[in-house]
KEMI-311531 format. One line per 8 residues: number of its first residue (from 0); for each residue z, y, x of N, C-alpha, C, CB. Coordinates in pm, whole numbers, plus 32768, in hexadecimal, padded with zeros to 4 digits. Glycine has a CB too. Layout:
residues N
NUM	Z Y X Z Y X Z Y X Z Y X; ...
This chain:
residues 259
0	40DB 8F40 CF76 40D8 8EC1 CF48 413F 8E67 CF83 405B 8E8F CF5B; 4176 8E09 CF3B 41E7 8DC5 CF6B 41EB 8D31 CF3F 425F 8E0B CF3F; 4224 8CD9 CF91 423D 8C4F CF6C 42D5 8C2E CF7F 41E3 8BEF CFC1; 430D 8BF2 CF1F 4397 8BC8 CF34 4399 8B35 CF1D 43FB 8C12 CED6; 43DC 8AEE CF89 43E2 8A56 CF80 4470 8A32 CF5F 43B5 8A0D D00A; 4484 89DA CEFD 450C 89BC CEC4 4523 8926 CED3 4519 89EA CE29; 459E 88FF CEF7 45BF 8871 CF03 45EF 8838 CE7F 4629 885D CF6E; 45B9 87C2 CE51 45D2 8790 CDD4 45E3 86F9 CDDB 4568 87B7 CD77
8	45FD 86BA CD71 45EF 861F CD5B 466E 85DD CD8D 456E 85DF CDAB; 466D 8561 CD73 46E8 850B CD89 4702 84FF CE24 46D5 8475 CD47; 4786 84F5 CE45 47AA 84E8 CECF 4827 84A2 CEDB 47B1 8568 CF12; 485A 8497 CF55 48CF 843F CF6B 4952 847F CF2D 48E2 8426 D008; 494E 84F8 CF09 49C7 8532 CECE 49D0 8516 CE37 49CC 85C9 CEE8; 4960 8502 CDF8 496B 84F2 CD6B 493E 8468 CD37 491F 855D CD2A; 48EC 8418 CD7D 48CD 8396 CD55 48DA 833A CDBC 4850 838D CD21; 4903 835D CE37 491A 82FC CEA5 48AE 82D6 CEF4 494D 828A CE77
16	4830 8306 CED2 47C0 82EC CF28 4750 834C CF09 4792 825D CF1C; 46E1 8343 CF5A 4672 839F CF3C 45FD 8345 CF03 4644 83F3 CFC2; 4596 8389 CECD 452D 8342 CE90 44D3 8307 CF04 44DE 83A1 CE2D; 447F 8293 CEDC 4428 825B CF40 43A4 82A3 CF58 440C 81D5 CF1C; 4376 8290 CFD1 42F0 82B8 CFF4 42A6 823E D028 42F0 832A D05B; 423C 820A CFE4 4202 8190 D009 418A 81A9 D073 41D1 8147 CF87; 416A 8137 D0A9 4104 8138 D113 407A 8177 D0F1 40EE 80AD D13D; 4054 8160 D06D 3FDF 81A0 D03B 3FE6 8237 D012 3FB5 8155 CFCD
24	4058 8273 D02D 406C 82F9 D010 40A2 831C CF82 3FF2 833B D026; 40AB 82B5 CF36 40EC 82C9 CEAD 4184 82E3 CEC0 40D6 8246 CE4E; 41BC 8335 CE6B 424A 834B CE72 427D 8362 CDE6 426C 83C2 CECE; 430C 8354 CDE6 434D 836A CD5D 4390 83FD CD65 43C4 82EF CD3B; 4390 8430 CCF2 43DB 84AC CCD8 443D 848B CC71 4381 8523 CCAD; 44BD 848F CC98 452A 846E CC3E 4589 84E7 CC30 4576 83F1 CC70; 459C 8524 CBC2 45EF 858D CBB5 4686 856C CBC3 45D3 85C9 CB38; 46D4 85CF CBE1 4768 85BD CBF1 47A0 85A4 CB60 47B0 8641 CC3A
32	4816 856A CB5E 4855 8563 CAD1 487D 85E5 CA99 48D1 850C CAD2; 487C 85FF CA1F 48AC 8676 C9E0 4943 8671 C9F3 4881 867F C949; 497D 86DC CA00 4A0C 86F0 CA1C 4A5F 86CF C997 4A27 8789 CA50; 4A22 86D7 C923 4A64 86C1 C8A9 4A0C 8674 C841 4A91 8744 C872; 4A44 862A C7F0 49F9 85E5 C785 49D6 864E C71C 4A4E 856D C745; 4A11 86C2 C71D 49FE 872B C6B8 4982 877C C6D6 4A79 8786 C6B1; 4909 8738 C6C1 4881 8779 C6DD 4825 874A C67A 4847 875B C76B; 47C8 879A C669 474A 876F C611 46EB 8713 C656 46F6 87EC C5E5
40	4704 86F6 C6D9 469E 869B C71E 46B1 8615 C6E9 46AE 8697 C7BC; 463C 85D2 C6CA 4633 8551 C68B 4610 84E8 C700 45C1 8553 C614; 45DA 850E C76B 45B5 84B3 C7D7 4636 847F C81B 4558 84FC C83F; 463C 8404 C834 46AC 83C4 C877 4676 8370 C8F0 46FE 8368 C811; 46CE 8333 C93A 46A1 82E0 C9A9 4666 825C C979 4714 82C5 CA08; 467C 8235 C8EE 464A 81C0 C8BE 45C1 81DC C880 46A9 8183 C85E; 459C 825E C871 4517 8280 C836 44B1 82BE C898 452A 82E1 C7C4; 44E3 82DF C912 449B 831A C974 4447 82B6 C9C1 44F3 8362 C9CA
48	43C1 82AC C9A0 4371 8242 C9DE 435B 8256 CA75 42EB 8239 C999; 4352 81F1 CAC3 432A 81FD CB51 4293 820C CB55 4359 8180 CBA6; 4269 8255 CBBF 41D1 825E CBCD 418D 820A CC1E 41AB 82D2 CBF7; 41E5 81B8 CC7E 419B 816C CCE3 41A6 80D3 CCC5 41D1 818D CD74; 41FC 80B3 CC61 4208 8023 CC4B 4240 801A CBB9 426A 7FDB CCBB; 424D 7FA9 CB80 427C 7F9F CAEE 430D 7FB9 CAED 425E 7F0E CAAB; 4341 7FEB CA8D 43D7 7FFA CA78 43F4 808E CA63 442C 7FC1 CAF7; 447D 80AB CA57 44B4 8130 CA42 4510 814A CAB3 44FE 813D C9BA
56	452F 81D2 CAB8 4586 8203 CB22 460A 81B3 CB23 45A2 829C CB10; 4635 818F CAB4 46BF 814B CAC4 46BD 80C8 CB0A 4700 8134 CA3D; 4646 8094 CB18 4637 8010 CB5C 4658 800B CBEB 45B1 7FE0 CB4E; 4652 8085 CC2C 4673 807F CCB9 46F5 80CF CCD2 45FD 80B7 CD0F; 4744 80EF CC6F 47C6 812E CC76 4839 80D9 CC5A 47CB 819B CC1E; 48A7 80EC CC98 491F 8097 CC74 4991 80F7 CC45 4951 803C CCF4; 4989 817C CC6B 49EC 81D2 CC42 49C2 8266 CC52 4A67 81B4 CC8D; 49F5 82BB CBFB 49D2 8345 CC01 4A52 839E CBFF 4973 8368 CB8D
64	4A40 8410 CC3A 4AB5 8470 CC3A 4A85 84EF CBF7 4AEC 8490 CCCF; 4A8F 8500 CB74 4A53 8574 CB2C 4A7B 85FB CB69 4A7D 8571 CA98; 4AFC 8607 CB81 4B2F 8683 CBBE 4B72 866D CC3E 4B8D 86C7 CB64; 4B34 8670 CCB4 4B85 8646 CD2B 4BFC 8699 CD41 4B34 864A CDA6; 4C13 8708 CD08 4C8D 875D CD1F 4CFD 8718 CCD7 4C7C 87F5 CCEC; 4CE3 86CE CC6A 4D47 8677 CC25 4D5B 85EF CC60 4D20 8664 CB99; 4CEC 85B9 CC88 4CF1 8530 CCC5 4CFC 84C1 CC72 4D58 8525 CD19; 4CE5 84DB CBE8 4CE6 845B CB89 4C62 840F CB9E 4CF6 8483 CAE5
72	4C75 838B CBA9 4C05 8325 CBC2 4BE4 82EB CB37 4C33 82AC CC2C; 4B5D 82DC CB1C 4B28 829B CAA4 4AD5 822A CAC7 4ADB 82F9 CA50; 4AF4 81B3 CA8A 4AA6 8132 CAAA 4A75 80F0 CA29 4B01 80C9 CAFD; 4A2F 808A CA3F 4A11 803A C9C7 49BF 806E C95B 4A81 8018 C98F; 49DD 804D C8D9 499D 808F C868 49A0 811C C85D 49D0 8062 C7F9; 4A17 8150 C885 4A2C 81E2 C88D 49CF 822C C8E7 4AB3 81FE C8B9; 49AD 81E8 C955 4951 821A C9B4 48C7 8220 C97B 4954 81C7 CA2E; 489C 81B9 C941 4818 81AC C905 47FD 8212 C8A1 4807 8129 C8C9
80	486F 822C C851 485A 828E C7DF 4872 8321 C801 48B7 826B C76B; 4893 833B C87D 48B9 83BD C8A9 4842 841C C8AC 48FA 83B5 C930; 484D 8492 C872 47D4 84F2 C870 47BB 852C C8F9 47E9 856B C80B; 4740 853B C912 4710 8581 C985 470D 8614 C993 469A 855B C997; 472F 864B CA05 4721 86D6 CA12 4685 86E7 CA42 4791 8715 CA7C; 4633 86E9 C9D7 459B 86E7 C9EC 4573 8770 CA23 454A 86C7 C960; 4588 8781 CAA9 457C 880D CAE2 4557 8801 CB72 4603 8862 CAD4; 44D0 8827 CBA2 4473 8861 CB41 442C 87FA CADD 4409 88AC CB90
88	4400 8830 CA7A 43AB 87E0 CA18 4320 87F7 CA43 43BE 880A C97E; 42D9 8794 CA7C 4257 87A5 CAA7 41F3 87A2 CA3B 4238 8745 CB07; 420E 876B C9CF 41B2 8761 C95C 41AB 87EF C91E 41E5 86F1 C8EE; 421D 8833 C907 4228 88B6 C8C4 421F 8923 C926 42A9 88C4 C878; 4221 8904 C9B1 4228 896A CA10 4291 89CE C9FF 41B3 89A9 CA15; 4314 898D C9FD 4387 89E6 C9E2 43EC 89C4 CA4A 43C3 89D6 C94E; 4438 8A25 CA74 449F 8A0C CADE 450A 8A72 CAC7 4464 8A16 CB72; 4589 8A4C CAD9 45FA 8AA8 CAD6 465D 8A90 CB49 4642 8A9C CA50
96	46B4 8AFD CB69 470B 8AEE CBD4 478C 8B4A CBBC 46BE 8B11 CC58; 47FF 8B13 CBF4 4871 8B63 CBF3 48B1 8B7D CC7F 48D0 8B25 CB9A; 4876 8B29 CCDE 48B5 8B37 CD62 488D 8BC2 CDA2 4888 8ABD CDC0; 48FB 8BFD CDCF 48E0 8C8F CE00 4873 8CA4 CE5E 4955 8CC6 CE40; 4865 8C4C CECB 47FB 8C61 CF33 4770 8C51 CEEC 480B 8BF6 CFB0; 4769 8BEE CE8B 46F0 8BD8 CE49 46CA 8C4E CDE6 46FB 8B54 CE00; 472D 8C7E CDA5 4720 8CEE CD43 46EA 8D64 CD8D 47A9 8D11 CCFE; 471C 8D89 CE0B 46FE 8DF0 CE51 466B 8DEE CE71 4750 8DF5 CEC1
104	4638 8D81 CE9B 45B0 8D7C CEC2 4545 8D73 CE48 45A2 8D06 CF1F; 456F 8D1C CDDE 451A 8D06 CD74 450B 8D88 CD1F 454F 8C92 CD23; 456A 8DE2 CD1F 455E 8E50 CCC9 4501 8EBB CD05 45E6 8E88 CCAD; 44D2 8EA5 CD80 447D 8EFB CDC5 43E8 8ED7 CDAC 449F 8EF8 CE55; 43D3 8E6F CD68 434E 8E37 CD49 4304 8E8A CCE4 435B 8DA8 CD16; 4282 8E9B CCF6 4238 8EE8 CC93 41CC 8E88 CC4F 41F2 8F67 CCD8; 4192 8EAC CBD9 412D 8E52 CBA6 40B3 8E4D CC16 40F9 8E88 CB0F; 4092 8DC9 CC1C 4026 8DAA CC81 4060 8D71 CD07 3FD2 8E2E CCA1
112	40E3 8D7C CD19 4121 8D4C CD90 412D 8CB2 CD76 41B0 8D95 CDAD; 4166 8C68 CDD5 4180 8BD9 CDC2 420E 8BAF CDE3 4122 8B89 CE15; 4243 8B4C CD8C 42BE 8B07 CDAB 42A0 8A79 CDC1 4325 8B19 CD3F; 42C6 8A47 CE2F 42AD 89C0 CE61 432F 8972 CE66 426C 89C5 CEED; 431F 88EE CE67 4394 8899 CE5B 4392 8829 CEBF 439D 8860 CDD1; 4404 880F CF00 4407 87B2 CF62 4481 874A CF40 4416 87FC CFED; 4476 86D1 CF6A 44E2 866D CF4A 44E9 8607 CFB8 44C7 8625 CEC0; 4559 85D2 CFCB 4570 8569 D02A 4527 84E5 CFFD 4609 8553 D03C
120	44D4 84A4 D052 4496 8421 D038 44AA 83C8 D0BA 43F9 8433 D013; 44AB 8344 D095 44C6 82E4 D0FF 446B 8272 D0E2 455D 82B8 D106; 4424 8243 D158 43CB 81D8 D159 441D 815A D148 4377 81D7 D1D8; 43EF 80F4 D0F9 4442 8079 D0E5 445F 8027 D15E 4401 8021 D086; 4406 8039 D1CE 441D 7FED D249 449B 801C D29B 439E 7FF9 D2A2; 44E2 807B D267 456D 809A D2A2 455B 8117 D2F3 45AB 8020 D301; 44E1 8151 D304 44D3 81C9 D351 4529 823A D318 4443 81F3 D357; 455C 828B D36F 45BA 82F3 D342 4573 8352 D2DB 45F0 8346 D3BF
128	45C1 8375 D279 458E 83CD D211 4571 8461 D24C 45F8 83D2 D197; 450D 849A D20C 44EA 8521 D236 44C9 8573 D1B3 446C 851F D29D; 44CD 85FB D1C5 44A3 8656 D15D 4414 865B D151 44D5 86DB D174; 43E0 8663 D0DE 434F 8663 D0C7 432C 86CC D056 431D 85D0 D09E; 42CC 871A D068 42A0 8774 CFFE 4252 871A CF99 4246 87EE D037; 4277 8713 CF1A 4240 86B6 CEBC 41F9 86FD CE4C 42AB 865D CE85; 41F9 8779 CE3B 41AE 87BD CDD6 41C6 8853 CDD5 41CE 8784 CD52; 4193 8891 CD71 41A1 8920 CD6B 4163 8955 CCED 4163 8961 CDE3
136	4179 89D3 CCBE 4125 8A1D CC5D 4126 8AA7 CC74 414D 8A07 CBD5; 40BA 8AEA CC33 40A2 8B73 CC47 4101 8BBB CBD9 4001 8B94 CC37; 4138 8C2D CC00 419C 8C75 CBAC 4154 8CC4 CB4B 41F9 8CCE CBFD; 4185 8CB2 CAC3 415C 8D0E CA58 41BD 8D77 CA40 4144 8CC7 C9DB; 4235 8D53 CA33 42A0 8DB3 CA0F 4320 8D86 CA59 42B9 8DB8 C96E; 437A 8DE9 CA7B 4405 8DD0 CAAA 4464 8E1A CA55 4418 8DF8 CB3C; 44BE 8DD9 CA17 452A 8E20 C9CB 45BA 8DF9 CA09 4521 8DF6 C92A; 4602 8E6B CA0F 468A 8E5E CA50 46F4 8E80 C9E5 4699 8EC0 CAD1
144	4759 8E2B C9D9 47C3 8E39 C98B 4843 8E53 C9D9 47CD 8DC9 C93B; 486F 8ECE C9DB 48E4 8EEC CA30 496A 8EC1 C9F6 48EA 8F7D CA4A; 49D0 8EB7 CA3D 4A4D 8E8E CA06 4A86 8EDD C991 4AAB 8E8F CA6F; 4A66 8F65 C992 4A9A 8FB4 C92C 4A39 8FBE C8AC 4AB6 903C C967; 49D9 8F6F C8B0 4982 8F71 C833 49C9 8F3F C7BA 4904 8F1D C845; 49B7 8F75 C74D 49F8 8F4A C6CE 49B6 8EBE C6A7 49E2 8FBD C657; 4A05 8E85 C65C 49CA 8DF9 C630 4952 8E08 C5D7 4A37 8DA2 C5DF; 4948 8E7A C594 48CE 8E95 C544 4856 8EAB C597 48E2 8F0B C4EB
152	486D 8F00 C602 4802 8F19 C65E 47D8 8E93 C6A6 482F 8F84 C6C6; 4841 8E4D C6DC 481F 8DCB C729 47D5 8D76 C6CE 489F 8D7D C75E; 47FB 8D62 C651 47BB 8D0C C5F1 4723 8D29 C5E1 4801 8D19 C56D; 470B 8DB3 C5DD 467E 8DD9 C5C9 4632 8DB5 C63E 466C 8E6C C5AD; 465B 8DBD C6B5 4620 8D8B C72D 45FE 8CF3 C728 467B 8DA7 C79F; 466C 8CB2 C707 4664 8C1A C70C 45FD 8BEF C698 46FF 8BD3 C6F5; 45FB 8C36 C62A 459F 8C19 C5CA 4500 8C23 C5F2 45C0 8C71 C55E; 44F2 8C79 C65E 4466 8C83 C698 4446 8C1A C6EF 4450 8CFD C6E1
160	44A2 8BC9 C711 4490 8B5B C77A 44C9 8AD3 C742 44DE 8B83 C806; 4494 8AAB C6D2 44C4 8A30 C68D 44B6 89AC C6DA 447A 8A22 C60E; 4466 89A6 C743 4459 8929 C78D 44A2 893A C81C 43BA 8903 C79E; 44F1 899F C828 453A 89A8 C8A1 45BF 896C C890 4546 8A33 C8CE; 45E5 8918 C8F0 4661 88C3 C8EE 46E0 891C C8D8 466F 8870 C978; 46DE 8993 C914 4759 89ED C8F7 4758 8A1A C868 475B 8A6F C956; 46E2 8A2C C82E 46E4 8A5A C79A 4710 89E3 C747 4651 8A8F C764; 46EC 896E C767 4712 88F7 C71E 47A9 88D9 C713 46D1 8886 C75E
168	47EE 8901 C787 487D 88E6 C77C 48C8 8968 C758 48B3 88AA C802; 4887 89CE C732 48CA 8A4D C700 48E9 8A3A C678 4876 8ACC C70E; 4958 8A69 C655 4981 8A6C C5CA 49A8 8AFA C58F 49F6 8A0F C5BB; 4956 8B2E C532 4970 8BB9 C500 496D 8C1B C56A 49F4 8BC5 C4BC; 491C 8C0B C5C9 4913 8C68 C63D 497E 8C51 C6AA 4920 8CF7 C60B; 49CB 8BEE C68C 4A3C 8BC9 C6F7 49FC 8B7F C76A 4AB4 8B69 C6B6; 4A18 8BAA C7E8 49E9 8B60 C859 4A48 8AFA C88B 49C9 8BB9 C8C3; 4A16 8A96 C8CA 4A72 8A32 C909 4ACD 8A78 C96D 4A21 89BF C952
176	4A91 8ACC C9BF 4AE8 8B1D CA1A 4AF1 8BAA C9E6 4AB1 8B1D CAAB; 4B3C 8BDB C99F 4B3A 8C57 C95F 4B4D 8CC1 C9BD 4B9A 8C5F C8FA; 4B89 8CB1 CA38 4B9B 8D2B CA90 4B2B 8D31 CAF9 4C28 8D29 CAD9; 4AC4 8CE6 CAF7 4A5B 8CE7 CB56 49D4 8D1C CB19 4A4A 8C5B CB8D; 4981 8D55 CB66 48FF 8D86 CB33 48A3 8D11 CB29 48C1 8DF4 CB90; 484D 8D04 CAC1 47EE 8CA0 CAAF 4761 8CD4 CAB0 4809 8C5A CA35; 4708 8C9F CB00 467F 8CC9 CAFD 4629 8C5C CABD 464D 8CEA CB8B; 45D0 8C82 CA6D 4574 8C2C CA24 44E5 8C52 CA3F 458F 8C32 C98F
184	4499 8BE2 CA7C 440F 8C02 CAA2 43B2 8BAD CA4C 43F6 8BEA CB3B; 434C 8BEF CA0C 42E9 8BAE C9C5 4262 8BAD CA21 42D8 8BF7 C939; 421C 8B3F CA16 41AC 8B31 CA6C 4124 8B2F CA2A 41BC 8ABC CAB8; 40BD 8B2D CA70 4033 8B0E CA49 3FE5 8AC2 CAB5 3FE9 8B8F CA27; 3F7F 8A92 CA8C 3F2A 8A48 CAF8 3EEA 8AB5 CB5B 3EAF 89EC CAAF; 3EC5 8A7E CBD8 3ED7 89FE CC01 3F6F 89DE CC19 3E85 89E8 CC7A; 3F8D 895E CC00 401B 8931 CC0D 402B 88A5 CBD9 407B 898E CBC0; 409D 886B CC0C 40BD 87E6 CBE6 40F3 8795 CC4D 404F 87A7 CBB3
192	4107 871A CC32 4146 86B4 CC90 40C8 8674 CCD8 41A7 863D CC3D; 40D5 8665 CD5C 4071 861F CDA0 405C 858E CD7B 408B 8629 CE26; 3FE1 855D CD76 3FDA 84CB CD53 4004 8473 CDC8 3F4A 84A4 CD28; 3FF1 84A5 CE46 4014 8456 CEB8 4011 84B0 CF33 3FB6 83DD CEC8; 4032 847F CFAB 4029 84BC D024 4075 8547 D01F 3F97 84CA D04A; 4102 853D D010 414F 85B4 D023 4145 85F2 D0A9 41D6 859A D007; 4168 8674 D0B6 415A 86AC D142 41EC 86AA D186 411B 8749 D13F; 41F7 8666 D1EF 4281 865E D22B 42A1 86E5 D26C 428B 85E8 D298
200	431D 870C D259 4352 8788 D284 43C0 878E D2F4 4383 87C4 D213; 43F8 8713 D305 4473 8718 D357 446A 86C6 D3D2 44EA 86EB D309; 44C2 86E4 D436 44D6 8692 D4AD 4565 866A D4A2 44B6 86DE D536; 4594 860C D4FA 461E 85DD D505 4634 85D9 D5A1 4635 8549 D4BB; 4691 8637 D5CB 46A3 8648 D653 4729 8686 D674 4637 8696 D686; 4750 867E D6F9 47C7 86C6 D71E 479B 8751 D752 481A 8675 D789; 47C8 87B6 D717 479E 8844 D73B 47F7 8867 D7BC 47B9 88B4 D6B8; 47C4 88C3 D805 480F 88EF D883 4899 8921 D859 47BE 8965 D8D4
208	4904 88E8 D8A2 4986 890D D88B 49D1 88BC D82C 4989 898B D863; 4986 8865 D7E6 49C8 8804 D784 49D5 8779 D7CC 4970 87F5 D6F6; 4A2C 872D D786 4A41 869E D7BB 49FF 863A D760 4ADA 8679 D7C7; 49E0 865C D6E2 49B7 8600 D67C 492E 862D D653 4A1B 85FB D603; 48D4 85C4 D62D 4852 85F3 D5FD 4858 8628 D561 47EA 8579 D60C; 4804 8675 D53C 47FF 86AA D4B5 476E 86CA D48A 4856 8727 D4AC; 4750 86D3 D40E 46CF 86F7 D3E6 46B8 8790 D3F4 46B8 86C8 D359; 463C 87A5 D425 4608 8832 D433 457E 8837 D401 460C 8865 D4C7
216	4558 88B1 D3E6 44D2 88C9 D3C0 4472 88A8 D434 44C3 8959 D393; 4407 885F D41A 43A9 8834 D485 436B 88B4 D4B3 433A 87CA D452; 4369 88C8 D53C 431F 8947 D56F 4291 8955 D54C 4323 894F D601; 4251 88EC D53D 41B8 88F0 D515 41AD 892B D484 4171 8855 D51A; 420B 88FA D42F 420B 8925 D39B 4232 89AE D395 426B 88D3 D340; 4292 89D7 D3EC 42CE 8A5E D3E7 4259 8AC4 D411 4354 8A68 D44D; 4208 8A9B D472 419D 8AF7 D4A1 412E 8AFB D442 4169 8ACF D528; 4107 8A82 D40B 4099 8A78 D3AC 40AB 8ACE D32A 4087 89E6 D386
224	412A 8AC4 D2FE 414B 8B05 D27D 419F 8B82 D28A 4194 8AA4 D225; 41A8 8BB5 D304 41E4 8C36 D327 4263 8C48 D2E3 418B 8CA8 D308; 42BA 8BF0 D2FF 434F 8BFB D2BF 4398 8C7B D304 43AF 8B65 D2E0; 43CC 8CD4 D2B3 440D 8D45 D2DC 449C 8D50 D2B7 43CA 8DAE D2AE; 44C9 8CFC D257 455A 8CF3 D234 4583 8C5C D21A 4578 8D4D D1B0; 45FA 8C40 D241 4623 8BB5 D21F 4618 8B50 D292 45CF 8B82 D1AC; 4618 8B7C D313 45F7 8B1E D37C 4670 8AD2 D3AE 45B6 8B66 D3ED; 46E2 8AE9 D36F 4760 8A95 D39A 4743 89FA D386 47E7 8AC0 D33D
232	4798 89A9 D3A9 4780 891F D395 4771 88FE D305 47EB 88CE D3D1; 4735 887E D2F2 4710 8868 D260 477C 8819 D217 4687 881B D253; 47F3 880D D254 4863 87BE D212 4870 87DB D187 48E7 87D8 D252; 4879 8863 D160 489A 888B D0DC 481A 88BB D088 4903 88FA D0E6; 47AA 8889 D0B6 472A 88AA D060 4716 893F D05D 4736 8874 CFC5; 470A 898C D0C5 46F8 8A21 D0B0 4674 8A3E D064 46F7 8A6E D13B; 466B 8AAE D027 45FA 8AE9 CFF0 45A2 8B2E D05E 4626 8B4B CF86; 452A 8B0D D07C 44DF 8B48 D0DA 4483 8BB4 D0A4 4498 8AE5 D11E
240	447A 8C2E D0D9 4420 8C96 D0BE 43B5 8C94 D120 4462 8D17 D0BC; 433E 8C8C D0ED 42C2 8C8A D147 426E 8D09 D131 4267 8C07 D12A; 424E 8D49 D1A6 41EE 8DBC D198 4153 8D8E D191 4204 8E20 D215; 4136 8D56 D125 40B5 8D10 D11B 407E 8D33 D086 40C8 8C68 D135; 4007 8D58 D077 3FC9 8D70 CFFD 3FAE 8CE8 CFB7 3F4A 8DC1 D013; 3FA5 8CF0 CF2F 3F93 8C7B CED8 3F15 8C2D CF04 3F87 8CA6 CE42; 3EA4 8C7D CF17 3E1F 8C35 CF31 3E25 8BE8 CFB4 3DA4 8C9C CF37; 3E69 8C20 D01B 3E6A 8BD7 D095 3EC3 8B58 D084 3E9B 8C33 D109
248	3F33 8B68 D03C 3F8E 8AF9 D031 3F42 8A83 CFE9 4012 8B26 CFE2; 3EFF 8AA7 CF7A 3EAA 8A41 CF2E 3E42 89FB CF8C 3E5C 8A8A CEB5; 3E00 8A4B CFE0 3D9E 8A17 D035 3DE3 89B2 D094 3D56 8A88 D080; 3E5D 89C8 D0BA 3E94 8977 D123 3ED8 88FD D0EA 3EF4 89C8 D175; 3F00 88F8 D075 3F3B 8889 D031 3EE3 8845 CFCF 3FB1 88B4 CFEF; 3E81 8884 CF96 3E31 8844 CF34 3E4E 885D CEA5 3E39 87BF CF4A; 3E05 8830 CE4E 3E2A 8847 CDB2 3E5F 87BC CD8A 3D9E 8878 CD4B; 3ED7 87BE CD49 3F0E 8746 CD15 3EB1 86FD CCBE 3F87 8761 CCCE
256	3EA5 8679 CCC6 3E48 862D CC7F 3DCF 8610 CCC9 3E29 866D CC08; 3DB5 8665 CD36 3D37 864F CD84 3D61 861B CE0C 3CE0 86D5 CD91; 3DDD 860C CE2D 3E03 85D3 CEAA 3DF6 8541 CEBA 3E85 85F4 CEC2
């Protein structure tokens, strides 16, 4: 049995900030911007409701960078209307990935395993942002589309995952990154986004031999969740592989909605 923890959500590279975590434990989950407008996703920053206060996600953003590799900045009305990369979709329990390190670990999951999700959160009082586990779901199926898959075969897999963000931006089986493997995970309960009190995962410190501080996996979290792969610094949101069975994981973090 295995648990894989994946880094998700808005951050300083794509929206210039991380989502807030309030004193009462309530927090916001705000997806990253979709890299393209050419998607079937209808949710935008102007329609994504905040959970902890009145308003929508666009209300606390001033600019987004849909594709950091291109560096184009979107502001104003275009920002509000920009589609979200709704991934993971906690309502449909759907998740997809193309990042190689993530694909390598996610494709090892079996039905009954767990995929968890962490994001950067910052308290409004100015305390340094930290990574927090914000939700998870139990794995139902894992499908992999290799780079050499035909468009017909890829389209058939995407059709089985209609709520997956990668399927929504696919066109006739064409992937956004045609040369990369895509993994699509469908889930079942228990699973979902925590109502409040996310689990802090990170420390911020100067490691031996370094001159500057960096984010690292908290040793207590590492031990408690038996992390066996991905222990490098957290700068690039590594995928963590945990040697932990699903039942123990759920016992330690609780059931979403009951927290």
